C-alpha positions in Angstrom: 0.0 0.0 0.0 1.2 3.5 -0.8 1.4 5.7 2.2 3.0 8.7 0.4 -0.1 10.8 0.7 -0.4 10.2 4.5 3.3 10.8 5.0 3.0 14.0 3.0 0.1 15.1 5.2 2.1 14.3 8.4 5.1 16.3 7.1 2.8 19.3 6.2 1.2 19.1 9.7 4.7 19.2 11.3 5.7 22.1 9.1 2.5 24.0 10.0 3.2 23.5 13.7 6.8 24.6 13.4 5.8 27.7 11.5 3.1 28.6 14.1 5.6 28.0 16.9 8.1 30.4 15.2 5.5 33.0 14.7 4.4 32.7 18.4 8.0 33.1 19.5 8.3 36.4 17.7 5.1 38.1 19.0 6.0 41.0 21.2 4.7 40.9 24.7 2.6 43.9 25.6 4.0 46.7 27.7 2.1 46.3 31.0 2.9 49.9 31.9 0.8 51.3 29.0 -2.8 50.8 28.2 -3.4 48.4 25.3 -3.6 50.1 21.9 -4.9 47.2 19.9 -5.7 43.5 20.3 -3.5 42.4 17.3 -1.1 40.3 19.4 -4.0 38.5 21.1 -5.6 37.9 17.7 -2.3 36.6 16.4 -1.9 34.3 19.4 -5.4 32.9 19.0 -4.9 32.4 15.3 -1.7 30.5 15.8 -3.2 28.2 18.5 -6.1 27.4 16.1 -3.6 26.6 13.4 -1.6 24.3 15.8 -4.9 22.5 16.7 -5.8 22.0 13.1 -2.3 20.7 12.3 -2.6 18.3 15.3 -5.9 17.0 14.0 -4.5 16.5 10.5 -1.4 14.7 11.9 -3.7 12.3 13.9 -5.9 11.7 10.9 -3.0 10.8 8.7 -1.6 8.5 11.3 -5.0 6.8 11.5 -5.1 6.3 7.8 -1.7 4.6 7.9 -2.7 2.4 10.8 -6.0 1.4 9.1 -4.0 0.6 5.9 -1.6 -1.6 7.8 -4.5 -3.4 9.5 -6.1 -4.0 6.2 -2.9 -5.4 4.7 -2.5 -7.7 7.7 -6.1 -8.9 7.4 -5.6 -9.6 3.7 -2.4 -11.5 4.4 -4.2 -13.5 7.1 -7.0 -14.4 4.8 -4.6 -15.4 2.0 -2.1 -17.0 4.3 
C-alpha cells in the first residue's frame, strides 16, 4: 500500500506546527505599563493556536489512515495465508 499521501500530510502538519511556533515566538509581549492600543497580538496568538490545533488533527488523521491501511494489509495476508 502506498502511504506517500499520508506521509506528506504528516510532514505538512509538522511544518505547520513549526511555522506557528516560530510566529508565536516572535510576537512581542505587551507593555504592561501602558494601556493596550490594539488586540493584534491577542488575535495573532489565538490564530496560531487554532492553526496548531488544526495541524494536530491533520497529523492524527494521517496516522489513523496509515494504521488502518496496515490493519487492512494484515487482514488480507491472514485471509490469503
